[in-house]
GUVOKOL-367190 format. One record per residue (C-alpha): residue number from 1; residue in three letters; x, y, z. Coordinates in steps of 0.25 Angstrom, whole numbers, plus 5000, padded with zeros to 4 digits. Example, Ala and Ser with C-alpha at 12.3 -4.5 7.8 and 13.67 -1.06 7.14 Angstrom:
<pts>
seq|type|x|y|z
1|ALA|5049|4982|5031
2|SER|5055|4996|5029
</pts>
This chain:
<pts>
seq|type|x|y|z
1|MET|5000|5000|5000
2|ASP|5006|5013|4996
3|ALA|5006|5026|5003
4|VAL|4995|5033|4994
5|LYS|4986|5022|4997
6|ILE|4989|5023|5012
7|VAL|4986|5038|5012
8|ALA|4973|5036|5005
9|LEU|4968|5026|5014
10|VAL|4972|5035|5026
11|LEU|4965|5047|5020
12|ILE|4952|5038|5018
13|ILE|4952|5033|5032
14|ALA|4955|5046|5038
15|GLY|4944|5052|5030
16|ALA|4934|5042|5034
17|LEU|4937|5043|5049
18|GLY|4936|5058|5048
19|LEU|4923|5057|5041
20|ALA|4918|5046|5052
21|TYR|4922|5053|5064
22|GLY|4923|5068|5060
23|GLY|4935|5071|5069
24|PHE|4943|5067|5081
25|SER|4946|5072|5095
26|TYR|4958|5072|5104
27|THR|4963|5077|5117
28|LYS|4974|5087|5118
29|GLU|4982|5089|5131
30|THR|4983|5104|5133
31|HIS|4988|5106|5148
32|ASN|4995|5098|5158
33|VAL|4997|5102|5172
34|ASP|5005|5095|5184
35|VAL|5004|5101|5197
36|GLY|5010|5092|5208
37|PRO|5000|5081|5208
38|LEU|4990|5087|5200
39|HIS|4990|5084|5185
40|MET|4980|5092|5176
41|GLU|4979|5092|5161
42|VAL|4970|5098|5151
43|VAL|4966|5090|5138
44|GLU|4957|5096|5127
45|LYS|4949|5087|5117
46|GLN|4951|5092|5103
47|GLN|4941|5089|5092
48|VAL|4946|5088|5077
49|SER|4935|5087|5067
50|ILE|4938|5082|5053
51|PRO|4929|5089|5042
52|THR|4921|5080|5033
53|TRP|4928|5085|5021
54|ALA|4941|5080|5026
55|GLY|4937|5066|5028
56|LEU|4930|5066|5015
57|GLY|4942|5072|5008
58|ALA|4952|5062|5015
59|ILE|4943|5051|5009
60|LEU|4943|5056|4995
61|VAL|4958|5059|4995
62|GLY|4961|5045|5000
63|GLY|4951|5039|4990
64|ALA|4957|5047|4978
65|LEU|4971|5043|4982
66|LEU|4967|5028|4982
67|LEU|4961|5030|4968
68|ILE|4972|5037|4963
69|ARG|4982|5027|4968
70|ARG|4974|5016|4962
71|LYS|4973|5022|4948
72|GLY|4989|5025|4949
</pts>
């Protein structure tokens, strides 16, 4: 399997996941304080939205790469 085919499949899978889930979230540690035996930390939950056009675009580009590779 060559590199172009792998990139095409990754784009198709990423696009499908982007359409299915619409985004993802992660936690980010912003502050960490240690005062003697007391330990405090602040974490923020971040949300990343993936636009529908980006998911569809990734699927289309991946499909085009597979078609071009097949004909070439």
